[in-house]
C-alpha positions as CSV (number, residue, x, y, z in Angstrom):
1,M,-45.4,9.8,-17.8
2,N,-47.8,10.8,-15.1
3,V,-46.5,11.9,-11.7
4,E,-48.0,10.7,-8.5
5,I,-47.2,11.3,-4.9
6,P,-45.3,8.3,-3.5
7,A,-47.8,5.8,-2.1
8,P,-47.6,4.9,1.6
9,A,-47.3,1.3,0.6
10,A,-43.7,1.9,-0.7
11,K,-41.7,0.9,2.4
12,N,-38.3,1.4,0.8
13,A,-36.6,3.2,-2.1
14,V,-36.2,0.0,-4.3
15,D,-40.0,-0.7,-4.2
16,L,-40.7,2.9,-5.3
17,F,-38.2,2.8,-8.1
18,K,-39.6,-0.6,-9.3
19,H,-43.1,1.0,-9.3
20,Y,-42.0,3.6,-11.9
21,A,-39.9,1.2,-13.9
22,A,-42.9,-1.1,-14.3
23,S,-45.3,1.8,-15.1
24,A,-43.2,3.2,-17.9
25,P,-40.1,1.2,-18.7
26,D,-39.4,3.2,-21.9
27,A,-39.4,6.6,-20.1
28,T,-36.1,8.3,-20.1
29,I,-34.5,9.0,-16.8
30,A,-31.7,11.2,-18.2
31,V,-29.3,11.8,-21.1
32,F,-25.6,11.5,-19.9
33,V,-22.9,13.5,-21.6
34,E,-19.3,12.2,-21.1
35,H,-17.8,14.3,-23.9
36,E,-19.1,16.7,-26.4
37,G,-21.0,14.6,-29.0
38,Q,-20.8,11.4,-26.8
39,E,-24.2,11.0,-25.1
40,Q,-26.1,8.0,-23.7
41,E,-29.7,7.8,-22.8
42,L,-30.9,5.7,-19.9
43,T,-34.5,4.5,-19.5
44,Y,-36.2,3.1,-16.5
45,G,-36.4,-0.4,-18.1
46,D,-32.7,-0.4,-18.9
47,L,-31.7,0.7,-15.4
48,E,-33.9,-1.9,-13.8
49,R,-32.5,-4.7,-16.0
50,A,-28.9,-3.6,-15.5
51,A,-29.2,-3.0,-11.7
52,T,-30.9,-6.4,-11.2
53,N,-28.3,-8.3,-13.1
54,L,-25.4,-6.5,-11.3
55,S,-27.1,-7.1,-7.9
56,V,-26.8,-10.9,-8.6
57,E,-23.0,-10.4,-9.1
58,L,-22.8,-8.4,-5.9
59,A,-24.6,-11.0,-3.9
60,S,-21.8,-13.5,-4.8
61,A,-19.1,-11.0,-3.6
62,A,-20.7,-9.6,-0.4
63,A,-23.5,-9.9,2.1
64,A,-26.5,-7.7,2.8
65,G,-25.5,-4.7,4.9
66,D,-22.0,-4.6,3.4
67,R,-20.7,-1.2,2.2
68,V,-20.1,-0.9,-1.5
69,L,-18.0,1.9,-3.0
70,V,-19.5,3.2,-6.2
71,A,-16.7,5.1,-8.1
72,Y,-18.0,6.6,-11.3
73,D,-17.9,10.0,-12.9
74,A,-20.5,9.1,-15.5
75,G,-24.1,9.3,-14.3
76,H,-25.5,6.2,-16.0
77,E,-22.9,3.9,-14.5
78,Y,-23.3,5.6,-11.1
79,L,-27.0,4.9,-11.1
80,V,-26.6,1.2,-12.1
81,G,-24.0,0.8,-9.3
82,V,-26.1,2.4,-6.6
83,W,-29.3,0.7,-7.5
84,A,-27.6,-2.7,-7.8
85,A,-26.2,-2.2,-4.2
86,L,-29.7,-1.3,-3.0
87,H,-31.3,-4.2,-4.8
88,A,-28.9,-6.5,-3.0
89,G,-29.7,-5.1,0.4
90,M,-26.2,-3.5,0.6
91,I,-25.2,0.1,1.4
92,A,-23.9,2.2,-1.5
93,V,-21.0,4.6,-0.8
94,P,-20.5,7.1,-3.7
95,V,-16.8,8.2,-4.1
96,D,-14.9,10.2,-6.7
97,P,-12.9,8.0,-9.1
98,I,-9.1,8.2,-9.5
99,G,-7.0,8.2,-12.6
100,P,-4.3,10.1,-14.5
101,D,-6.9,12.8,-15.5
102,R,-8.3,13.2,-12.0
103,P,-7.3,15.5,-9.1
104,A,-4.6,13.9,-7.0
105,A,-6.7,14.7,-3.9
106,N,-9.2,12.0,-5.0
107,V,-6.7,9.3,-3.9
108,T,-6.6,10.6,-0.4
109,R,-10.3,10.8,-0.3
110,L,-10.8,7.3,-1.6
111,L,-8.4,5.8,1.0
112,N,-10.1,7.7,3.8
113,V,-13.7,6.9,2.7
114,A,-12.8,3.2,2.2
115,A,-11.4,3.0,5.7
116,D,-14.2,5.0,7.4
117,S,-17.0,3.1,5.8
118,G,-15.4,-0.3,6.1
119,A,-16.2,-1.0,2.5
120,T,-15.6,-4.5,1.2
121,V,-16.5,-4.1,-2.4
122,C,-15.9,-1.5,-5.1
123,I,-17.9,-1.1,-8.3
124,S,-15.9,0.8,-10.9
125,S,-14.4,0.9,-14.4
126,R,-11.4,-1.1,-15.6
127,G,-9.5,2.2,-15.9
128,M,-10.2,2.9,-12.2
129,L,-8.9,-0.5,-11.1
130,E,-5.8,-0.1,-13.2
131,A,-5.2,3.3,-11.7
132,V,-5.5,1.9,-8.2
133,K,-3.0,-0.9,-9.0
134,G,-0.5,1.6,-10.4
135,H,-0.7,4.2,-7.6
136,P,1.8,3.6,-4.7
137,G,-0.5,4.9,-2.1
138,A,-3.7,3.2,-3.3
139,R,-2.6,-0.1,-4.7
140,R,-3.3,-1.9,-1.4
141,L,-7.0,-1.4,-2.1
142,A,-6.6,-3.7,-5.1
143,E,-6.0,-6.5,-2.7
144,T,-8.2,-5.6,0.3
145,L,-11.4,-4.8,-1.7
146,R,-13.3,-7.1,-4.0
147,W,-13.6,-5.4,-7.3
148,V,-16.7,-5.6,-9.6
149,V,-16.0,-4.2,-13.0
150,P,-19.3,-4.4,-15.0
151,S,-20.0,-3.9,-18.7
152,L,-23.2,-1.9,-19.1
153,P,-23.9,-3.4,-22.6
154,A,-23.4,-6.9,-21.2
155,L,-25.7,-6.2,-18.3
156,L,-28.4,-4.9,-20.7
157,E,-28.2,-7.9,-23.0
158,R,-28.5,-10.5,-20.2
159,V,-32.0,-11.7,-19.3
160,P,-32.5,-10.7,-15.6
161,G,-32.4,-13.7,-13.2
162,P,-34.1,-13.7,-9.8
163,P,-32.8,-10.8,-7.7
164,P,-31.2,-11.4,-4.3
165,A,-33.8,-12.0,-1.6
166,A,-32.9,-8.9,0.4
167,Q,-35.2,-7.4,3.1
168,R,-35.3,-3.6,3.1
169,A,-37.2,-1.6,5.7
170,A,-37.6,2.2,5.9
171,E,-35.1,2.4,8.8
172,D,-32.4,0.4,6.9
173,V,-29.4,2.3,5.7
174,A,-29.4,2.9,1.9
175,L,-26.4,5.2,1.4
176,L,-23.5,6.8,3.1
177,Q,-23.0,10.3,1.7
178,Y,-19.6,11.7,2.4
179,A,-19.4,15.5,2.1
180,S,-18.1,16.8,-1.2
181,G,-14.4,17.4,-1.1
182,S,-14.0,16.2,2.5
183,T,-10.5,15.0,3.4
184,G,-8.6,14.0,6.5
185,A,-11.3,12.3,8.6
186,P,-14.4,12.2,6.5
187,K,-17.9,11.7,7.9
188,G,-20.5,9.6,6.2
189,T,-24.0,10.9,6.6
190,I,-26.4,8.0,7.0
191,V,-29.2,8.0,4.5
192,T,-32.0,5.5,5.2
193,H,-34.6,4.2,2.8
194,G,-37.1,6.2,4.7
195,S,-35.0,9.4,4.2
196,L,-35.0,8.8,0.4
197,L,-38.8,8.4,0.4
198,K,-39.2,11.7,2.2
199,L,-36.8,13.4,-0.2
200,A,-38.8,12.0,-3.1
201,R,-42.1,13.3,-1.7
202,A,-40.5,16.8,-1.2
203,M,-39.2,16.8,-4.7
204,L,-42.6,15.8,-6.2
205,I,-44.4,18.6,-4.3
206,S,-41.9,21.4,-5.0
207,T,-41.6,20.6,-8.7
208,S,-45.2,19.8,-9.5
209,A,-47.0,21.7,-12.3
210,E,-49.0,23.6,-9.6
211,S,-45.8,25.1,-8.1
212,P,-45.9,28.9,-8.0
213,F,-42.6,29.0,-9.8
214,G,-43.7,26.8,-12.7
215,R,-42.1,23.5,-13.6
216,P,-39.2,23.7,-16.1
217,D,-39.1,21.4,-19.1
218,V,-35.4,20.5,-18.9
219,E,-32.8,20.2,-16.2
220,V,-29.1,20.4,-17.1
221,T,-26.4,19.8,-14.4
222,W,-22.8,18.8,-14.1
223,L,-22.3,18.7,-10.3
224,P,-20.2,15.8,-8.9
225,L,-22.3,12.8,-7.9
226,T,-20.6,12.9,-4.5
227,H,-22.2,16.3,-4.0
228,S,-25.5,15.7,-2.3
229,T,-27.4,18.0,-4.6
230,A,-26.4,16.0,-7.7
231,G,-26.3,12.5,-6.0
232,Y,-29.7,12.9,-4.3
233,G,-31.1,14.6,-7.4
234,L,-30.3,11.7,-9.8
235,L,-31.7,9.1,-7.3
236,M,-34.9,11.2,-6.9
237,R,-35.4,11.2,-10.6
238,C,-35.6,7.4,-10.4
239,M,-38.2,7.6,-7.6
240,T,-40.5,10.4,-8.9
241,G,-41.1,9.5,-12.6
242,A,-40.1,11.4,-15.7
243,M,-41.3,14.8,-14.6
244,M,-39.0,16.7,-17.0
245,S,-36.1,15.7,-19.2
246,A,-32.6,15.8,-17.7
247,W,-29.1,16.1,-19.1
248,Y,-26.2,15.2,-16.9
249,I,-22.7,16.3,-17.9
250,A,-19.8,14.4,-16.4
251,P,-17.9,16.7,-14.0
252,S,-14.6,15.8,-15.7
253,A,-16.1,17.0,-19.0
254,F,-17.2,20.3,-17.4
255,A,-13.7,20.7,-15.8
256,R,-12.1,20.3,-19.2
257,S,-14.6,22.7,-20.9
258,P,-17.0,24.8,-18.8
259,A,-18.5,26.1,-22.0
260,L,-19.9,22.5,-22.7
261,W,-22.4,23.2,-19.9
262,L,-23.6,26.4,-21.6
263,R,-23.7,24.8,-25.1
264,T,-25.8,21.9,-23.7
265,I,-28.3,24.4,-22.2
266,A,-28.4,26.3,-25.5
267,R,-29.5,23.2,-27.4
268,H,-33.0,23.4,-25.9
269,E,-34.7,26.0,-28.0
270,G,-38.2,26.8,-27.1
271,K,-37.9,25.0,-23.7
272,Q,-37.6,26.3,-20.1
273,V,-34.3,25.1,-18.7
274,Y,-33.4,24.7,-15.0
275,S,-29.7,24.5,-13.9
276,V,-27.8,24.6,-10.6
277,A,-24.3,26.1,-10.1
278,P,-22.1,27.3,-7.3
279,N,-20.4,30.7,-7.5
280,F,-17.1,29.5,-8.9
281,A,-18.8,28.0,-12.0
282,L,-20.1,31.3,-13.1
283,D,-16.7,32.9,-12.5
284,W,-15.1,30.1,-14.5
285,C,-17.5,30.5,-17.5
286,V,-16.7,34.2,-17.6
287,S,-13.0,33.8,-17.5
288,S,-12.7,30.8,-19.9
289,T,-14.9,32.0,-22.8
290,T,-14.3,34.7,-25.3
291,E,-16.7,37.3,-26.6
292,A,-16.9,35.5,-29.9
293,E,-17.8,32.2,-28.2
294,R,-20.5,33.9,-26.2
295,K,-22.1,35.4,-29.3
296,Q,-22.5,31.9,-30.6
297,L,-24.6,30.9,-27.6
298,D,-28.4,31.4,-27.3
299,L,-29.2,31.1,-23.5
300,S,-32.6,32.6,-23.7
301,C,-34.1,29.2,-22.8
302,W,-32.3,29.2,-19.4
303,T,-35.2,30.5,-17.3
304,H,-34.5,28.9,-13.9
305,F,-31.2,29.3,-12.1
306,M,-30.4,28.0,-8.6
307,S,-27.3,28.6,-6.5
308,M,-26.3,25.7,-4.3
309,G,-23.1,24.4,-2.7
310,E,-21.3,27.8,-2.7
311,K,-23.5,30.9,-2.6
312,V,-23.4,33.1,-5.7
313,R,-22.0,36.5,-4.7
314,P,-23.8,39.7,-6.0
315,E,-20.7,40.8,-7.9
316,T,-20.3,37.4,-9.5
317,W,-23.9,37.3,-10.6
318,R,-23.7,40.8,-12.1
319,A,-20.5,39.9,-14.0
320,F,-22.0,36.7,-15.4
321,C,-25.2,38.5,-16.5
322,D,-23.2,41.2,-18.2
323,A,-20.9,38.7,-20.0
324,F,-23.8,36.6,-21.3
325,R,-26.4,39.3,-21.9
326,E,-25.7,39.2,-25.7
327,S,-26.2,35.4,-25.4
328,G,-29.8,36.1,-24.3
329,F,-29.2,35.2,-20.7
330,R,-32.1,36.8,-18.8
331,P,-33.4,34.3,-16.3
332,R,-36.9,35.0,-14.9
333,L,-36.2,33.1,-11.7
334,F,-33.0,33.1,-9.6
335,I,-33.2,31.0,-6.5
336,A,-30.4,30.9,-3.9
337,G,-30.9,27.8,-1.8
338,Y,-29.4,27.0,1.6
339,G,-29.1,23.5,2.9
340,M,-26.7,20.6,3.5
341,S,-26.5,16.9,2.9
342,E,-27.5,16.2,6.5
343,T,-30.8,18.2,6.3
344,G,-31.8,18.8,2.7
345,F,-33.0,22.2,1.7
346,V,-33.6,24.7,4.6
347,S,-34.4,28.1,2.9
348,G,-34.6,29.8,-0.4
349,S,-34.5,33.3,-1.8
350,V,-36.0,34.5,-5.0
351,N,-34.3,36.7,-7.6
352,G,-31.2,37.0,-5.6
353,G,-32.7,37.7,-2.2
354,K,-32.2,40.8,-0.1
355,T,-28.7,42.3,-0.3
356,V,-27.6,44.5,2.6
357,L,-24.4,46.3,3.5
358,F,-23.7,45.6,7.2
359,D,-21.5,47.3,9.7
360,R,-18.2,45.3,10.1
361,A,-17.6,46.5,13.7
362,A,-21.1,45.4,14.7
363,M,-20.6,42.0,13.1
364,D,-17.3,41.6,15.0
365,G,-19.4,42.3,18.1
366,G,-21.9,39.6,17.3
367,R,-24.7,41.6,15.7
368,L,-26.1,42.3,12.2
369,V,-26.6,46.0,11.9
370,P,-27.1,47.8,8.5
371,A,-24.4,50.3,7.9
372,S,-25.5,54.0,8.1
373,E,-23.4,54.8,5.0
374,G,-21.1,52.7,2.8
375,G,-20.5,49.6,4.8
376,T,-18.9,46.2,4.4
377,P,-19.5,43.3,4.0
378,L,-22.2,43.1,1.4
379,L,-24.3,40.0,2.2
380,S,-27.2,38.4,0.3
381,S,-29.9,36.7,2.3
382,S,-30.6,33.0,2.2
383,G,-34.3,34.0,2.0
384,F,-37.3,32.6,3.8
385,I,-37.4,29.4,5.7
386,L,-39.2,26.6,3.8
387,P,-42.5,25.3,5.1
388,G,-42.1,22.5,7.6
389,V,-38.6,23.6,8.5
390,R,-37.6,25.2,11.8
391,V,-34.4,27.3,12.1
392,L,-33.1,28.9,15.3
393,I,-30.1,31.0,16.0
394,V,-28.4,29.7,19.1
395,D,-25.5,30.6,21.3
396,P,-23.2,27.6,20.8
397,E,-22.0,27.6,24.4
398,S,-25.0,28.4,26.5
399,R,-27.5,27.0,24.0
400,E,-29.8,30.0,24.6
401,I,-32.0,31.0,21.7
402,L,-30.8,34.4,20.3
403,P,-33.1,37.2,19.2
404,E,-33.3,38.7,15.7
405,G,-30.1,40.5,14.7
406,A,-27.8,38.4,17.1
407,I,-25.2,36.2,15.3
408,G,-25.0,32.6,16.6
409,E,-25.0,29.1,15.3
410,I,-27.7,28.0,12.9
411,W,-29.7,25.1,14.2
412,V,-32.1,23.3,11.9
413,S,-35.0,20.9,12.1
414,T,-36.4,19.5,8.8
415,P,-38.7,16.7,7.8
416,T,-35.9,15.4,5.5
417,A,-33.1,15.4,8.1
418,M,-30.9,12.4,8.2
419,T,-30.2,10.3,11.3
420,G,-26.5,10.6,12.0
421,Y,-22.9,9.8,10.9
422,W,-21.7,6.3,10.2
423,N,-20.0,4.7,13.2
424,R,-19.9,8.0,15.2
425,P,-22.6,7.6,17.8
426,E,-21.3,10.4,20.1
427,E,-20.9,12.9,17.3
428,S,-24.2,11.9,15.9
429,E,-25.9,12.6,19.2
430,R,-24.1,15.9,19.5
431,Q,-24.9,17.1,16.0
432,F,-28.3,15.6,15.1
433,Q,-30.0,15.5,18.6
434,A,-29.1,18.9,19.9
435,R,-31.5,20.6,22.3
436,T,-31.6,24.3,23.4
437,A,-31.4,25.4,27.0
438,D,-35.2,25.2,27.4
439,G,-35.3,21.6,26.0
440,S,-36.5,22.4,22.5
441,G,-35.4,20.0,19.9
442,P,-34.0,17.9,18.5
443,F,-32.1,20.1,16.0
444,F,-29.1,19.5,13.7
445,R,-26.2,21.8,14.5
446,S,-25.1,23.2,11.1
447,G,-21.7,24.6,12.2
448,D,-22.6,27.7,10.2
449,T,-23.1,31.1,11.9
450,G,-25.8,33.6,10.9
451,A,-28.6,35.8,12.1
452,F,-32.1,36.8,11.1
453,H,-32.6,40.3,9.7
454,D,-36.0,41.6,8.7
455,G,-37.2,38.0,8.8
456,S,-34.6,36.7,6.3
457,L,-31.8,34.4,7.2
458,F,-28.2,35.7,6.6
459,V,-25.3,33.2,6.8
460,T,-22.3,35.1,8.0
461,G,-19.6,32.4,8.3
462,R,-18.6,29.1,10.0
463,L,-18.4,28.2,13.6
464,K,-15.7,25.6,12.9
465,S,-12.7,25.9,10.7
466,L,-14.4,24.7,7.6
467,I,-12.9,26.2,4.4
468,V,-14.9,26.1,1.1
469,I,-12.9,26.7,-2.0
470,R,-14.8,26.6,-5.3
471,G,-17.5,24.5,-3.7
472,R,-15.2,21.9,-2.1
473,K,-15.0,21.6,1.6
474,H,-11.7,21.3,3.6
475,Y,-11.1,21.5,7.3
476,A,-8.3,23.8,8.3
477,E,-7.0,21.2,10.8
478,D,-6.6,18.7,8.0
479,I,-4.5,21.0,5.9
480,E,-2.4,22.1,8.9
481,S,-1.8,18.5,10.1
482,T,-1.0,17.3,6.6
483,L,1.6,20.0,6.2
484,E,3.2,19.2,9.5
485,R,3.3,15.5,8.6
486,E,4.8,16.0,5.1
487,L,7.2,18.8,5.9
488,D,9.8,17.9,8.5
489,W,10.9,21.5,8.9
490,L,7.4,22.6,9.9
491,G,6.8,22.1,13.6
492,A,3.5,21.2,15.4
493,N,0.9,23.9,15.7
494,S,3.0,26.3,13.7
495,S,0.7,27.0,10.8
496,I,-2.9,28.3,10.3
497,A,-5.0,27.7,7.2
498,F,-7.8,30.2,6.5
499,A,-9.9,31.5,3.5
500,D,-10.6,35.1,2.7
501,D,-12.2,37.1,-0.1
502,V,-9.9,38.1,-3.0
503,G,-11.8,39.9,-5.8
504,G,-15.1,38.3,-4.9
505,V,-13.6,34.8,-4.7
506,E,-12.7,32.7,-1.7
507,E,-9.0,31.9,-1.7
508,L,-6.8,29.9,0.6
509,F,-4.0,31.4,2.7
510,L,-1.4,29.8,4.9
511,A,0.1,31.7,7.8
512,V,3.4,30.1,9.1
513,D,5.5,30.7,12.2
514,P,9.1,30.7,10.8
515,R,10.7,29.8,14.2
516,S,9.7,26.2,13.4
517,A,11.6,26.1,10.1
518,G,15.0,24.4,10.0
519,D,18.1,25.8,8.3
520,G,18.9,25.2,4.6
521,L,15.7,26.3,2.9
522,D,14.9,29.8,1.8
523,L,11.4,31.3,1.9
524,E,10.7,30.5,-1.8
525,E,11.6,26.8,-1.3
526,R,9.4,26.6,1.8
527,A,6.5,28.3,0.0
528,D,6.9,26.0,-3.0
529,A,6.8,23.0,-0.6
530,I,3.7,24.2,1.1
531,R,1.9,24.9,-2.2
532,G,2.9,21.5,-3.5
533,V,1.6,19.5,-0.6
534,V,-1.7,21.3,-0.5
535,A,-2.2,21.0,-4.2
536,R,-1.3,17.3,-4.2
537,E,-3.3,16.3,-1.1
538,F,-6.3,18.6,-1.4
539,G,-6.5,19.7,-5.0
540,V,-6.5,23.4,-4.3
541,R,-4.1,26.3,-4.9
542,V,-2.6,28.3,-2.0
543,H,-3.1,31.9,-2.9
544,E,-0.5,33.2,-0.5
545,V,1.9,31.8,2.1
546,L,2.3,34.4,4.9
547,F,5.6,34.1,6.9
548,L,4.9,35.9,10.2
549,A,7.3,37.7,12.5
550,P,8.8,35.1,15.0
551,G,6.3,34.2,17.7
552,R,3.5,36.2,16.1
553,L,1.2,33.3,15.0
554,P,-2.1,34.1,16.8
555,R,-2.8,31.7,19.7
556,T,-5.3,31.3,22.5
557,S,-4.5,31.6,26.1
558,M,-4.0,27.8,26.1
559,G,-1.4,28.0,23.4
560,K,-3.6,26.7,20.6
561,V,-3.6,28.4,17.2
562,S,-6.4,30.9,16.8
563,R,-7.7,30.8,13.3
564,V,-10.5,33.3,13.8
565,S,-8.0,35.9,15.2
566,C,-5.6,35.2,12.4
567,R,-8.1,35.9,9.7
568,E,-9.5,39.0,11.5
569,L,-6.0,40.4,12.0
570,F,-5.2,39.7,8.4
571,R,-8.3,41.6,7.2
572,S,-7.6,44.6,9.4
573,G,-3.9,44.7,8.3
574,E,-2.7,44.0,11.9
575,L,-1.2,40.6,11.3
576,E,2.6,40.9,11.6
577,I,3.8,39.5,8.3
578,A,7.5,39.4,7.8
579,A,7.3,38.1,4.2
580,R,4.6,36.9,1.8
581,R,5.0,34.5,-1.1
582,G,2.4,33.7,-3.8
583,A,0.3,36.5,-5.1
584,S,1.9,39.0,-7.5
585,S,0.9,42.6,-8.1
586,R,1.6,42.2,-11.9
587,D,-1.3,42.1,-14.2
588,A,-2.2,38.8,-15.8
589,G,-2.1,39.2,-19.5
590,A,-1.8,36.9,-22.5
591,L,1.3,36.8,-24.6
592,P,1.0,38.0,-28.3
593,V,0.5,35.2,-30.7
594,A,3.5,36.4,-32.8
595,D,5.8,36.0,-29.8
596,L,4.9,32.3,-29.4
597,R,4.8,31.5,-33.1
598,A,8.2,33.2,-33.6
599,I,9.7,30.5,-31.4
600,L,9.0,27.9,-34.1
601,G,11.6,29.6,-36.3
602,E,14.3,28.6,-33.9
603,A,16.6,26.2,-35.8
604,D,17.9,24.2,-32.8
605,P,15.1,21.8,-31.6
606,E,16.3,21.8,-28.0
607,R,16.6,25.6,-27.9
608,R,13.1,25.8,-29.5
609,V,11.6,23.8,-26.6
610,E,13.5,25.8,-24.0
611,R,12.2,29.1,-25.4
612,M,8.6,27.7,-25.6
613,A,8.9,26.5,-22.0
614,E,9.9,30.0,-20.8
615,A,7.0,31.5,-22.7
616,V,4.6,28.9,-21.2
617,R,6.0,29.6,-17.8
618,S,5.5,33.3,-18.2
619,L,1.9,32.9,-19.3
620,L,1.1,30.4,-16.4
621,A,2.7,32.8,-13.9
622,A,0.4,35.6,-15.2
623,S,-2.6,33.3,-14.9
624,L,-1.7,32.3,-11.4
625,S,-0.5,35.8,-10.3
626,V,2.8,34.4,-9.1
627,P,6.4,35.3,-10.2
628,A,7.6,33.2,-13.2
629,D,10.8,32.2,-11.4
630,A,8.6,30.5,-8.7
631,L,7.4,27.9,-11.3
632,S,9.6,24.9,-11.9
633,L,9.7,23.5,-15.4
634,T,9.8,19.9,-14.1
635,K,7.3,19.9,-11.3
636,S,3.8,18.6,-12.0
637,F,1.0,21.2,-12.4
638,D,-0.5,19.7,-9.2
639,E,2.6,20.6,-7.3
640,L,2.6,24.1,-8.8
641,G,-1.0,24.7,-7.4
642,V,-2.8,24.3,-10.8
643,D,-6.2,23.0,-9.7
644,S,-9.0,22.0,-12.1
645,M,-10.3,25.6,-12.4
646,A,-6.8,27.1,-13.0
647,G,-6.0,24.3,-15.5
648,V,-9.1,25.1,-17.6
649,R,-8.4,28.8,-17.4
650,F,-4.8,28.3,-18.5
651,R,-5.8,26.2,-21.5
652,G,-8.3,28.9,-22.5
653,E,-5.5,31.5,-22.4
654,L,-3.2,29.3,-24.5
655,V,-6.0,28.8,-27.1
656,R,-6.6,32.6,-27.3
657,A,-2.9,33.3,-27.5
658,L,-2.1,30.7,-30.2
659,G,-5.4,30.9,-32.2
660,V,-5.6,27.1,-32.4
661,E,-7.7,24.5,-30.6
662,L,-6.0,22.5,-27.9
663,P,-7.1,19.2,-26.2
664,E,-9.4,19.7,-23.2
665,S,-7.2,17.3,-21.2
666,L,-4.1,19.4,-22.0
667,V,-2.7,19.8,-18.5
668,Y,-3.5,16.2,-17.6
669,N,-1.8,14.6,-20.6
670,H,1.2,16.9,-20.4
671,P,1.6,17.5,-16.6
672,T,4.7,19.7,-16.5
673,I,5.7,23.0,-18.2
674,G,8.5,21.2,-19.9
675,Q,6.3,18.4,-21.3
676,L,3.7,20.9,-22.4
677,A,6.2,23.0,-24.2
678,S,7.4,20.0,-26.2
679,F,3.8,19.2,-27.1
680,L,3.1,22.7,-28.2
681,C,6.2,22.8,-30.4
682,E,5.0,19.7,-32.2
683,R,1.4,20.9,-32.3
684,L,2.2,24.3,-33.8
685,A,4.5,22.8,-36.4
686,A,1.4,21.5,-38.3
687,P,-1.7,23.4,-39.3
688,A,-4.7,23.2,-36.9
689,P,-8.3,24.2,-37.0
690,A,-9.1,27.6,-35.6
691,A,-10.6,27.8,-32.1
692,G,-14.3,28.4,-31.9
693,G,-16.9,27.7,-34.5
694,G,-20.6,27.2,-34.7
695,A,-23.4,29.3,-36.2
696,D,-25.1,32.2,-34.6
697,R,-28.6,31.1,-33.9
698,G,-29.9,34.6,-33.2
699,D,-32.0,36.0,-30.4
700,R,-35.1,34.2,-29.5
701,G,-36.0,36.1,-26.4
702,P,-36.9,34.6,-23.0
703,A,-39.3,31.8,-22.6
704,A,-42.4,32.5,-20.4
705,L,-42.9,30.8,-17.1
706,A,-46.1,28.7,-16.6
707,D,-48.9,30.9,-15.4
708,L,-47.2,33.1,-12.8
709,D,-44.9,36.0,-13.6
710,V,-42.3,35.8,-10.8
711,E,-40.0,38.5,-12.2
712,G,-39.4,41.0,-9.5
713,M,-41.3,38.9,-7.0
714,S,-40.6,40.0,-3.4
715,E,-39.4,37.6,-0.7
716,E,-42.8,38.0,1.1
717,A,-44.8,37.2,-2.1
718,A,-42.6,34.2,-2.9
719,E,-42.9,32.8,0.6
720,A,-46.7,33.3,0.5
721,A,-47.0,31.6,-2.9
722,L,-44.8,28.7,-1.9
723,R,-46.6,28.2,1.4
724,A,-50.0,28.2,-0.3
725,H,-48.8,25.6,-2.8
726,L,-47.2,23.3,-0.2
727,D,-50.1,23.6,2.2
728,G,-52.4,22.4,-0.5
729,Q,-50.2,19.3,-1.0
730,K,-50.3,18.1,2.7
């Protein structure tokens, strides 16, 4: 299908989508993978038919301008739901689904997004509706929302009737995009039809055949649809034509088996594959695959890699390249992108960008100064600023523009910037309409801190207390207030949540003032309670709980907790810690297969399960780096701090220890150590197929990129090439 720049006549996103659907109804938008071997292809014609039919149903349940929750994990259903809402003149609100195999934090997010958006309708699966009805905290939504549970086959079989007569202008709101993983008081970024048209134009230009970086043949992604990179990306495919084939893996399928992502990439022999991933996904793939499994992969077709959502660390990148070198992984182009849902892309670096060791003392003083020798931390640049984008480093208090080398808040102006937050006029004005002391603007205040060094942007941290764990965002205040609400022994303003680097990975820490704790609980019980609340409400694991000396929780002169001081004192070793619970100094190691299988020889069935439970607990403790006696046999894995990543890693360790294949939904279907032990005793009593499999497809070597060899391209050359390309498209 031929690609063309969006015509000025397209006044809204629906008109542009209909243009491509009419031009090539049989063109494939994407192939959606829900499970290995379970795939569904969606064409423009099918999507237009299904969305039109569903929009008629929506028009009978709500009015134009109403907010509609779209709660799907699978991409084809997500697209039908979003485009049906837009066809009906309504506002689509993507949200993560809930269910027995979903993170518990999705329930909190669903409730908060539904309340903040004022949604009146929810489009979802029958399983999602039943999960809502059965959940004590969410079942009220079954009554307060109108539920539309469509059948995609039925929508495709029905002859489309006349669509709702909805008027859609460029300034009308199309979507509310809530930040990935946001909890507590989420903010919905307003995305208008005009914003979608601008994003579509930007995508067409940057991925055209004349791009200096070449256009890949295939895109493979698994990012959650509530993440702007994936959500916007899928919608843009509908508004830009079939530029390249795309494969979208359901995030739940990736969570069950990260190797599915790699196997999907490896299917495209002789093609050039583009894929996006945050740092934790690369770590996950290294830790959850065996050397034998890697040898069965041929990743030589993976030529374009992009880091988004959570920046790939230099040490993670090296570890991934080393682990998959024998799989043929040698990408010719590694792009690290910086951006956010409110602005779109801001900058990009080529082949990893500049990596510099900076002086810590100078950074603490507000400046980026390369270390004379040694040095810490090691930072990678976010590269050059994209054409049409303006970035300033600004003092957040005085609003003065800071010179190169000075660390301040990153302010951004982009052609694709959104307009504000839903129902938050004052905050929208403050964040989206910021002006410097000399009146320059408007700019979007990112909340990130950074500086320019040798012309490249380096992001150094966050101005506010935003914590990013494995690509999901959480506010420290939300975690702290939730703990104070859920734990009656924890007083107000008596805890601090912060993230810090542990072995190249951001981990969550909780510092607690023990003076607020009542009698009757020991430190282990308190730490277990904290880990359980955070895992249940936010879906992340607390790496360590730090019980400080009485009265030593860092505070400001006004008595407020000081998160920045707490983190810096912890890093320097000056934080006065009385006791710490969580991380263990023991080495994580798998148990010998013989030890586990020997348990099956136990004659007493109850004793057999007890011994298996102890063995499983020991293995999980090693995986989580916590003492085994800290893990209850009856508490849910959520309560023990086993998030999605830890669950997949643990399943992989069990597979390797036992030498048998185990269900990908293992920790969801058997949610306690005791239940899992019972299942394993039953599973191991019968013969099972060996883990692994598949033929070695050999080494094919890297595919070549278009006409330009960008291997080793400098930042300056990359910027010049991209500017020349984009300037020619204006």
